[in-house]
C-alpha positions in Angstrom: 17.4 347.5 179.6 21.2 347.0 179.6 23.4 350.0 179.9 24.8 349.5 176.3 21.3 349.5 174.8 20.3 352.6 176.9 23.4 354.4 175.6 22.4 353.5 172.0 18.9 355.0 172.5 20.4 358.1 174.1 22.8 358.5 171.2 20.0 358.2 168.6 18.0 360.9 170.4 21.1 363.2 170.3 21.5 362.3 166.6 25.2 361.4 167.1 27.4 358.9 165.5 29.1 356.3 167.6 32.4 358.2 167.3 30.7 361.4 168.4 29.1 359.7 171.3 32.3 358.1 172.5 34.3 361.4 172.0 37.9 361.0 173.1 36.8 358.7 176.0 36.6 355.4 174.2 37.5 354.2 170.7 34.6 353.8 168.3 35.3 350.1 168.0 35.1 349.6 171.8 32.1 351.8 172.2 30.3 349.9 169.4 30.8 346.7 171.3 29.3 348.2 174.5 26.2 349.2 172.6 25.9 345.6 171.3 26.4 344.1 174.7 29.8 342.5 173.8 31.8 344.7 176.3 30.7 346.4 179.5 31.5 350.0 180.3 33.2 351.0 183.6 31.7 353.6 185.9 34.2 356.4 185.1 33.8 356.0 181.3 30.0 355.9 181.5 29.8 359.1 183.7 32.4 360.8 181.5 30.4 360.1 178.3 27.2 361.3 179.9 28.9 364.5 181.2 30.4 365.1 177.7 26.9 365.4 176.3 25.4 367.3 179.3 23.4 364.3 180.7 23.1 363.8 184.4 23.5 360.2 185.5 20.3 360.4 187.5 18.4 361.6 184.4 20.0 358.8 182.3 18.7 356.2 184.8 15.2 357.8 185.1 14.9 357.7 181.3 15.0 353.9 181.2 12.3 353.0 183.7 14.3 353.5 186.8 12.5 354.8 189.9 12.1 358.5 189.3 13.8 360.9 191.8 14.3 358.0 194.3 16.9 355.3 194.7 15.3 351.9 194.0 16.1 348.3 193.1 16.8 349.0 189.4 19.2 351.8 190.4 20.9 349.4 192.7 21.3 346.7 190.0 22.8 349.0 187.5 25.1 350.9 189.8 26.2 347.7 191.5 27.4 346.4 188.1 29.4 349.6 187.8 30.9 349.0 191.2 31.9 345.5 190.2 33.5 346.7 187.0 35.4 349.5 188.7 36.7 347.1 191.4 38.0 344.5 189.0 39.6 347.1 186.9 41.2 348.7 190.0 39.4 351.9 189.0 39.3 354.0 192.2 38.0 357.1 190.4 35.2 355.0 189.0 34.2 353.9 192.5 34.2 357.5 193.7 32.0 358.5 190.8 29.5 355.8 191.7 29.4 357.1 195.3 28.8 360.6 194.0 26.0 359.3 191.7 24.3 357.6 194.7 24.6 360.8 196.8 22.7 362.8 194.2 19.5 360.8 194.9 17.4 362.7 197.5 16.5 359.6 199.4 20.0 358.1 199.5 20.6 358.8 203.2 17.6 356.8 204.4 17.4 354.1 201.7 18.9 350.8 202.8 19.9 349.8 199.3 21.5 353.1 198.6 23.4 353.1 201.9 24.5 349.5 201.4 25.8 350.1 197.8 27.5 353.3 198.9 29.4 351.7 201.8 30.3 348.7 199.6 31.8 351.1 197.1 33.5 353.0 199.9 35.0 349.8 201.4 36.3 348.6 198.0 37.7 352.1 197.3 39.6 352.2 200.6 40.9 348.7 200.1 42.2 349.5 196.6 43.6 352.9 197.5 45.2 352.2 200.9 45.1 348.4 201.4 42.6 346.3 203.3 44.3 346.9 206.7 43.7 350.6 206.3 39.9 350.5 205.9 38.5 352.7 208.7 36.5 351.3 211.6 33.4 353.5 210.8 33.1 351.9 207.3 33.4 348.4 208.8 30.8 349.2 211.4 28.4 350.5 208.8 28.9 347.4 206.7 28.0 345.1 209.6 25.1 347.3 210.7 23.5 347.2 207.3 24.3 343.5 206.8 22.5 342.4 210.0 19.6 345.0 209.7 17.3 342.5 208.1 15.4 339.4 209.2 16.7 337.4 206.4 19.9 337.1 204.3 18.6 339.1 201.4 20.7 340.2 198.4 22.1 343.3 200.1 23.2 341.4 203.2 24.8 338.7 201.2 26.6 341.2 198.9 28.0 343.1 201.9 29.2 339.8 203.5 30.9 338.8 200.3 33.2 341.9 200.5 33.8 341.9 204.2 34.7 338.3 205.2 38.1 339.2 206.3 36.8 341.6 209.0 35.2 338.7 211.0 36.8 336.4 213.5 36.7 332.7 212.6 34.1 331.8 215.2 31.8 334.6 214.1 32.2 333.8 210.4 31.8 330.0 211.0 28.4 330.7 212.6 27.3 333.0 209.8 28.4 330.5 207.1 26.5 327.6 208.9 23.4 329.8 209.1 23.5 330.7 205.4 24.1 327.2 204.0 21.5 325.5 206.2 18.8 328.1 205.4 19.5 328.7 201.7 19.7 325.5 199.6 21.0 326.1 196.1 17.8 325.1 194.3 15.7 327.4 196.6 17.6 330.6 195.8 17.2 333.1 193.0 20.0 332.8 190.4 21.5 336.1 191.7 21.5 335.1 195.3 22.9 331.6 194.4 25.7 333.4 192.6 26.5 335.6 195.6 26.4 332.7 198.1 28.7 330.7 195.8 31.1 333.6 195.9 30.9 333.9 199.7 31.6 330.2 200.1 34.6 330.2 197.8 36.0 333.3 199.6 35.4 331.5 202.9 37.5 328.5 201.7 40.3 331.0 200.9 39.8 332.7 204.3 40.1 329.3 206.0 43.2 328.2 204.0 45.0 331.5 204.7 44.4 331.0 208.4 45.4 327.3 208.4 41.8 326.2 209.3 41.5 322.8 207.7 38.5 321.2 209.6 35.2 322.2 211.1 31.5 322.0 210.6 31.3 325.2 208.5 33.9 323.8 206.1 32.1 320.5 205.7 28.8 322.3 205.1 30.4 324.6 202.6 31.8 321.7 200.5 28.4 319.9 200.8 26.5 323.0 199.6 28.9 323.6 196.7 28.6 320.0 195.6 24.8 320.4 195.3 25.2 323.0 192.6 24.1 321.6 189.2 26.7 321.0 186.6 25.5 323.7 184.2 28.2 326.0 182.6 27.3 328.9 184.9 28.5 326.9 187.9 31.6 325.4 186.2 34.2 327.9 187.6 32.7 327.7 191.1 33.0 323.9 191.1 36.6 324.1 189.9 37.4 326.6 192.6 35.8 324.3 195.2 37.8 321.3 194.0 41.0 323.5 194.1 40.5 324.5 197.7 39.5 321.0 198.7 42.9 319.9 197.4 44.7 322.7 199.3 42.9 322.1 202.5 43.6 318.4 202.4 47.3 319.0 201.7 47.2 317.7 198.1 49.2 320.6 196.6 50.2 318.6 193.6 46.6 318.2 192.5 45.9 321.9 193.4 48.7 323.0 191.1 47.4 320.9 188.3 44.0 322.6 188.6 45.8 326.0 188.6 47.8 325.1 185.6 44.6 323.9 183.8 43.1 327.4 184.4 46.2 329.1 183.2 46.4 326.9 180.1 42.8 328.1 179.3 43.7 331.8 179.5 42.5 332.5 183.1 45.8 333.9 184.5 43.9 337.0 185.7 41.8 334.8 187.9 44.5 332.5 189.2 46.6 335.5 190.1 44.3 336.0 193.1 43.9 332.4 194.1 45.6 331.3 197.4 48.5 329.0 196.8 
């Protein structure tokens, strides 16, 4: 069940109107769209609404078929969405509240998923609050330890890599990228892992461009892997980004600027703001 639908069920049980459920935290109009799945709710607003009505976030998750009293995959999926929302909205308080929610699970200290999500939220929090260069060494070490503490590149390992590329030297990262793309063909991955690998590879292209790395086996394999993605709408933006970086890395800035302008003309300025030039 999506968070919006779960909020609706909770509201009905409390016999509240949408205005009463949202309180002074969100407008009725915005909250209504969350219940209908049109908008997503960020971590801070979700926790504030639950607190407003005396509901513990752990109880909220347990109510909707999450693993009772323990941190499991369903908890990871929902809290990870909140982490992503908080990061893209630059909501540092929201990231801290997700960390606090994770810590309330009794098995969070020895559960790999819980530890991985917690350190991801911590890394993103430090990056937003103090800048990437101020992320502490202990956090970076924990990210790497959890990333490599698996025989395969599972969803958690891939997720942690996607937020920590800049902490690797080029030779280390090139070896990792080559291993991932040769062992994980697009059509053999789950849709979620395919999405994460696509994100990693686009970030790797940006990493390479920013360090003036324009050639190498890892780059060639990256472009080859991205070209194997089918042309369905869900891969559209990834393919545009791949083309954009191919133009940049080959020195064709005029074509790259045309792609950037195309994205801007279609209302994607929030995305192009973060693209390397």
